[in-house]
N, C-alpha and C positions, 0 to 999 in steps of 0.2 A: 236685284241683289238677293232677294228671297229665293228666286229660282236658282241662282248660282250657288246658294248655300246648300241646296238639296242635291247637288252633284256629289259624286263619290269623292272626288278630290277635295272639295271644300269640307265635307264631313270628316274625312280622314285628317285634314289639316286641323280642324277644330279639336277633335279628340287628341290628336298628336300634341297640339299646343297645351292642352290640359295635362297630358302625361309629361310633357317636357317641363312644365312649371313644377310638377310634383317631383320629377327627377332632380331638377336643380335644387329644390328645397331639401331633398335627401342629401344631395352632395354638399350643399352649404352647411347643413346641420352636421354632417359627418366631419367636414373640414373644421368646423368650430370645436366639436368635441375632440377631434384628433389633436387639434392644437393644444387644447387643455391637457389632454392625455400625454402628449409629447412633453409638455412642461413638467408634469408630474414624473414622467419617466426620466427626464433630464435631472430632476431633483434626486430621484432614486439613484441614478448613475453617479451623481456627484457625492451622494452619501456613501455609495459603495466605494468610490475613490477615497473618501475620507477614512472609511473603515480599513481599506486596504493599506493606505499610507500609514495609518496608525499602527497596523500590524508590522509594516516594514520598519517604522521607527523603533518599535519595541525590539525587533530582531537586530537592527543595527546597534542599538544600545547594548543588547546582550552580547553581540560579537565584539563590541568595543571593550566591555568589561572582561571578556574572555581573552582577547588577543592583545589589545593595545596597552593595557595597564601593566603588562609584563614586557613591553617592547621599549627598549632604551631609546630608540629613535624618536618615539613620541615625546619623551621627556626632554630630548635634545632640541627638537624643532617646534614642539607644542602644536604640531599639525597631525591630523588624522583624516583619512578618507571617510571613515565611518562617521565622524562628527560632521564633516562637510556635507555628506549626503543627508544625514539626519537633519541638519539645520535647514537645508533646502526643502526637505519634505515637511518640516514643521511650518515653514513659511507658506508652503502650498496649502496645507490643511487650514491654516488661519484664513488665507484668502478665500478658500472654498466655503468656510463657515460664514464669513462676512457676506459673500454673495448669496448664500442661502437665506440669510436674514433679510435681504432686500427683495426676495422673490415674492410676487403678489400672491401666489397660491398658498404660501405659508404665513400670510399676514395675520397673525394672531398674537395676543400678548403672551400666551403660554409658550408658543414656539419661540418667539423672540427672546423671552427670558431664558428658555432652555439653551438656545444658541449662545446668548451672552454668557451664561454660566460655563458652557463648554470652552468658549474663547478665553474667559478669565482663568479657567482651570488649566488650559494649555499654557497661558502666560506664567501661572504659578509653577506648573510642571517644568517648563523650560528654565525658569529661574533656579529652582531647586537642582535640576540636572546640571546647570552651569556651576552652581556652588559645589556640587560633588566633583565635577571636573577640576575646578580650581583647587579643591582640597587634595585630590589625587595628585595633581601636578606639584602642589606644595609638599605633599608627603614624599613623592619621588620614588625611584626604583634603582637599586644597585648603586651606581656612581652618581646619581642625580638626586636633587632635592634634599630633604632632611635625611632620608635614608643614606644618600651618598656621603653627606657630611658626617653622619654618625659612623659610617664605615671608615672614613678617613681618621677620625679621632681614635677609634678602637684599634685600627691598624698601627697607628703611632704607638699606642700602649703595648701592642703585641711585639712590635719591632724592638721597643725598649727592653721588654722582658728577656729577649734573646741576648741582648748585650749585657744587661746588668744581672741576669741570672736569678730573678725572683720567680715565684710560683706562677706558671701560665694557666693552671687549671681554672682559675677564676675568670680569666679572659675567655677561655673556651666556653665556660658555663654561661657567661654573659652573651656570647655569640649564639649559643644554642637557644637560650630563652628568648633572645631577640627574634631569631628565625621562627621559633614556635609561635610567638605572638603574631608576627607578620603573616604566617601561613594560616593559623587557626583562629586568629582574632578572639582569643579568650582572655578576659581581663586578669585572670589569675597569674598570667605570665608577666604582667606589669610589675607586680610586687616582687616576683622572683628576680627580674632584671635589676630592679633597684637594690634589692638585698645583695645581689652578687656584686654590683658596682660599689656599694658601701664596704663590703668585705675587702674588695681589691684596694679601695682607698686606704683602709686600715693597714693592709700589707705594705703599700707604698710608703706610708708614713713611718712604719717601723723598719723596713728592710732596705729601702732604696737610698743610695748616696751617689753623688753629692747632692747638695741642697738644690742646685739648679735643675737637675734631672727630676728630683722629687717634686719641685714646684711645677715643672712642665707636665709631668704625669698627672698630678692632681688637677691641674687646669684642664688637661685633655679629658679626664674622666668626668669632671664637672660639666664641661661643654657637651660631652656625650649624653650625660644624664638630662641636661636641659633640652637637648634636641629630642631625646627619647620621649620626654614629657610632651613636647609639641607633636611628635608623631602619634602618640596615643590619643592626644586631644583631637587631632585630625581624624583618626580612625573612629573615635567615639562619635564625632560629629557626623561622619558618613554613616555610621551604624555598623556595629559588629555583626549583626544579623539582619535579615530582611524586615524584622519587626522592631527595628531600633533606628534612631537618628533620621538622617535625611532619606535613607533607603525606605524607611517605613512611610514617611510623608509621600515619597514618590509612588510607592505601591498604592497607598490610599487614594491619591489623586488619579492614578491610572484607572482604578476601579470605579471611581466616581465618573470619570469621563466616559468610560465604556457604558455605564448605566445610562447616562444622559444621551449618548449616541443611540443606544437601543430604544430609548423613549422616542427620540426623533424619528428613527426608522419606523416605529410603530405608527406614529402620526401620519407619516407620508403614505404608508400602506393603507391605512384607513381611508384617507382622502382619495387615493387611487381607486380603491374598491367602490367608494361611494360614486365617483365619477363614472366608472364602468357601468354601474347599475342604472344611472341616469341615461347613459348612451343607449343601453339595451332597451329600456322602457320607451324612449322616444322613437327609436328605430322600429320597434314592434308596432307602435301606433301608426307611424307613417306608412309602413309596409302594408298594414291591414287596409288602410284607406286606399293605397295604391292598388292592391289586389282587387278591391271592390270596383274601382274605376276600370281596371283592365277587363274584368268580367263584363261590365256594361258595354265597354267598347267592343269586345269580342262578339257579344250577342248582336249588336247593331250591324257590325260589319258582316256577320254571317247572313243576316237577312238581306243585306244589300248585295252581297257578292256570292250568293249561294252556289250557283251553277259553276262559274269559273273557279271558285275556290275549291269546290268538291273535285273538279277535274285536276286541279293543281295538287290537291291533297292526295288523290289516288295515285298521281304520278310520283309524288314524294314517297308514298307508302311502298310502291314497287321498288323504288331505289333503296329504301331502308331494308325491305325484306331480302333484297339481293346482297345485303351487306355492303352497300355503297360501292358496288362493283363498277368498274370502268365501262362495262358493256351496257349498263343501264343509263339512259340519258333522261333528263328532266323535261317534262312538257313545257314548251315555251309559248307565250302569247306575244305576237308581234304587234301589239297595240301600244298606243302612246298614253293610255290611261294608267291608273295605279296598279291594275292587275298585271299589265305588261311589265311595269317596273318591278313588281313583286316577283314575277317569274324570273326576271333577269337576276334579281338579288339572290333568289334561291339557287339559281344556276351558278352564280359566283360562289355562294356558300358551299355548294356541292364540290366545285373545283377546289375550294380551300380545304374541304374535308379530305378529298382525294390526296391533295398535296401533304396534308398533315399525317394521313394514314401512311403514305409512302415514307415520310420522314420518321414516323414512329417505328415502322418496320426496319428501316435502316439502323435506327438507334437500338432497337431490340436485338438486331443481329450483332451490333458492337458489344452490347451487354453480354450476350451469350458467348461471344468470343473472349471477353475479359473473364467471364466465369470459367471458361475452359482453361484459360491461362492460369487462373488461380488454382484450379484443381490440379493442373499439371505441376504447379509449384509445390502444392501440398503432397502430391504423390512422390515428387522428387525428395521433399523433406522426409517422407516416410522411408524412402530408400536410404537416405543418409542415417536416419535413426536406426534402421535395421542393420546398417553396416557396423554400428558400434556394439550391437548386441552379440553375445557369444553364438558362434556357429554350432550346428547340431553335432558335428564331429568332435568339437571341444568337450561337450558333455559325454559323448560316447567314449572318449579317451580316458575319462576320469571315473565315471560311474558305471555300474553294472547295467542299470536301466534308468530311464528318466522320462518325464513329460513336461511340456511347457504350455500352459493355457494363457495366451496373451491376446486380450481383446481390447483394442483402443476404442474409446467412446467416439472419437472423431477419427480423421485419417491418421494423425500422429497422436502419440500417447504421452501422458505425464508419468506413467509407470515405466520401469525398466528392470531388467535382471542382469546380473553381473557374475562373471566367473573368471577366476585367475588361478593358474597353477604356478607355484613358486617353490621350486625344489620338491620336497616331499610334503608340502603343505598346499591345501586346496582351499581357496576362498570362494564362497558363493553367497550372493545377496539378492534380495528382492526389495525394490525401493519404490515408494509412492510419493511423488513430488506434488507440491501444491499446484492445484489447477489441472486442467487437461487441455487437449488440443495443442495449438502452437505455443502458448505460454508454458504449459506443462512440459512440452518437448524440449524447450530451451533449458528448463530446470533439469531435465533428465540428462541432457548433454553435459551440463556443468557437473552434475553429480557423478556421472560415469568417469569424466576426465579427472575429477578430484580423487576418486577412489583409486584409480590406477596410479596417480601421482603419489598418494599417501603410502601405498604399499610398495610400489616399484622404486620410486625415487627417494622417499623419506624413510624407507625400510621399517615402517610401522606394521607389526604383524598381530598385535593383541587386539581382538575385536572391539573391546570397550574403548581402548585408546584410539583406534581407527575412527570410531564414532565421535569421540571428543575432538579429534583433529578435524574431521569432516565438518563438525558444527562450526568451529572457528573459521575454517576456510570458506564455508558458505557465507557467514556473516561478513567476512572480508571481501569476498568476490562481489557480493550484492550491496556492499557499503551500507549495511543495515543500521549501523550506529548513527550514520548521518542522515540517511534517507527514510528512516523509520519504516523500512521494508520488513514485512513479517513472513515472507515466503520461506518455505523450508521443505522438509521431507521426512517421512517415516520409513524406518529401515529394519529389515530382518537380515542379520549378518552372521554367517557361520564360518569357522575355521575347522577344517577336517584334517586330522593327522593319523598316520598309521602307528599303532602301538608297537614298540620294539619287542615287547614280551610275547605278543600274540599276533600273528598275521590275520587272524579271523576277527579281530576287534579293532575298532577305531575310536579315537578320542575326538569328540565334537565340542568345540568352545563356541558358545552362542552369546551374542549381545544384541539387544533390540532397542529401537527407538519407537515406542508405542506400537510395536508389532511383536507377536509371539512366534515361537517356533513350535511346530507340531511334528510328532514322529510316532510311527507305529512299528513296534519291534516284534519279530516273528517268534522269538522263543526265550525271552528273558523276563524274570519277575520284575514287576514295577518298582519295588522298593530298592532294587539294585540300581535302577536307572535314575530314580528321583534324587539320589544322594550324590552330588558332585564329588569327584575324586581329587584330592590334593596331591600334586606331583611330589611334594616333599615327603609324604607318608608312604614310603615304598612298600611296607608290609601290607597296609590296607589296599594299596593299588594292586599288588600281585594277587591278593585274595579275591578282589572283585573280578579281575580278569579270569582267574581260574573258575570261579562260580559261573560266570557268563559262558565260558567254553563248555562246562558241563551241561548247562541248559541248552546250548546249541546242539550238542550231541543227543540229548534226550528228545529233540524234535517235538516240542510242546506246541499246543495250539497258540495262535496269535493273541496277544493281550490287547487291552483297550488303547485308544489313542491318548498319547501323552502331550501335555501342553506346558511349555515353559514361557512364562510371561516376560515381555520386555520391560524396559524402564519407562515409566510414565513421563516421557519427555521427548520432544521432537528435535530434529536437526534443523538449525537455522532459526532466525527470529529471536524474539525476547518473550519468554513464557514464565508462568508462575513457578514452574519447577526448574528454573534456570540453574540453580545450584545443586540439583540432584545429580550425582554422578551416574554414568552408565556402568552397568555391572556385567561381569563375565559369568556365564553358567557353563560348567563342564560336565559332560556325561560320557560314559564309556558305552559304546553301542556295538553289537555284533554285526557281521555282514548280513545283507538282505534287509537291514532296517531301512525304512522309507522316511525321509525327511520332507516336510511340506512347508514351503515358504510362501506367504500370501500377502496381498494388499487387502484393503477393506472394501474394494469395489464389488466383489461377489456378494458379500454379506449385506451390503447396503443397497443392493438392487431392489427396486420396487416391482410389485405386481400390479395388475389393473386396479386393485383396491388400495394402492399406495401403501402396501405393507412391505416392510423390508424382509429379505430372506433371513437375516439375523446370523450372528456368529455361531450361536449354539446349534442352530439347525445345520450350518455348514460343517461344524465339527462332527455332529452325529452322522451326517451323510458320508464324510470322509472315512469315518470309522466303519461304516457298513461296506464300503468298496475297497477297504485297505488290502484285502487278500487278492484282489484282481491284479493282472499285469498292468503296468503303469500306462500303457497305451489305451487299454480299456477304461482305466480310471479317468483319463482325459475325456474320452467319449461320454462316459457317464456324467461327468461334471457339466459338459456342454449340453447334454440332453436335459439334465435337471434345471439348468439355467433357462433353456428355451421354454420348458413347461411352466416355469415360474413367471416368465415375462409374457407368455401367450402371444408372441409376435406383435402385440399391439402397444407394448410399453417401450419407449425409447431407453437405450442404455444410459444409466445415470452417471456412471463414472468409469474410468479405466479399470480393467479387471486383469489381474495377474496371479496365477498360481503355478509354482514350480515344484514338481515332485522328483526326488532323486533317491535311488536305491544304493546303499553303501556296498 
């Protein structure tokens, strides 16, 4: 037996047995820790479900108070899908909480008390909510409940006033104060209703005959007043505001439940982290011991199997250096000992590697094919986006000269430029939509379509009003009020009109949403251009046009670049400056004036030091090239941008600059 133990096979089996025991130890340890970890994960998932269901319950309650309390069908049937779903979720949350309390991993007095508190709070919360529902049903709406009975009595009094011809103003005042109280929930209207009813009772006592009618009217008003007292008492019990009555109790309980759930979440996270640290430490110790045994086993096997192993290793090395080529085969040992088995195993492994590599190559080819299809789709999307942009001949038909610098950060752009000729009016705009790439392109398609619709179909021609309508249309199209979507766009919009008094001057009306208008005038004093002209002031209008024409004839040197700031407010979304109106800015400009409409992409572009180009630097550079032909200005802007980026910095945003000469 001793001799047999010294054979290669017996030694390998011995060391393999040791390694196998160690492996099973690692596996069993992992299984044990994984089971505990799975339990914690299941607890975390259940807590997540509780949190999610709690949020859904809150949303269902909110939708119930928003929709059902003004739905007559609810008061008729006393049934609501919101309440049915809510009750189901409340039962589910209670069940989950009770199951959590029974979990061994959370077996502690603190956790159990926490869960019991949450369950008790849910019970109180549900009781209060049920009381509110009962009071709401008791209060009623329109023809149902107390409100319906009140309406019946006051209608009888109103109908009687039409027959017996006494003053109806008090009835109308009662109805008005009643509606004010129902809508606004302010206690001051209670006294007003009672005062108005008392006044009407006095009128009935003095003016209404016969006695039977007077008695019936007095009874109706008294019943109405008693019902109104019940209505106000129900509203007071519910709570006129969130910090009153049952509504306040509901709010405080919800806050307490959320706090307890947060504490429970924290406990579960702490225990999960503690378990993970235990698993890591145990595995490190076991793996260290395993590595030591493997080193010892390798050293022994190397000494025992030196020559055949070196040959086998050299053969494997050749296969590896050839990149696992099919032309290289592995050295095989046709022996029945362990070396022969090992060589066969390596040969099988090599065949598996070849198969896997072939499979990877096939999958790689499919990935490349899908990438090509994706790029084809993006290129086609670019063609679609280009199709909606104005053609070059459209600019040539309207302006003396122009240039368009349009650089998308990706294949498609979130920027777009827009041109529309409508009679003797020309609209031109540059728009920067939220995002870039495919999301920005979708926004640009929406923006382009809405601009055409607003001007062509809705006949809106005032720039500031166009922006206001565009803002509303974007919010409607993206359902921003319901989905809390905050996407939008920044716009530079100009309306250009020929002056009837002078063919050599044009009136430009500008409105901007967080974007300015830049212009460079060849021969006009700045003070004439910086003062918008009022169309109603004919004398001032004619004087300004005459002065501009004189300066055109004088052929003076170009002035500095002029900047008209837009309104500090974006199109779409909900912003701090939501109530700030867009403003029109009008200037009278001579021919050969160059207008510049830009997005913020050029100024925000980084260099290798992550420094932005900046707006002021862009304005200064445009001022230096303003005398050049517009085609050369575009080349100069392109060259300046390339020097700033030094070919190593990726484009940060879509870039658009449109220059037009009047």
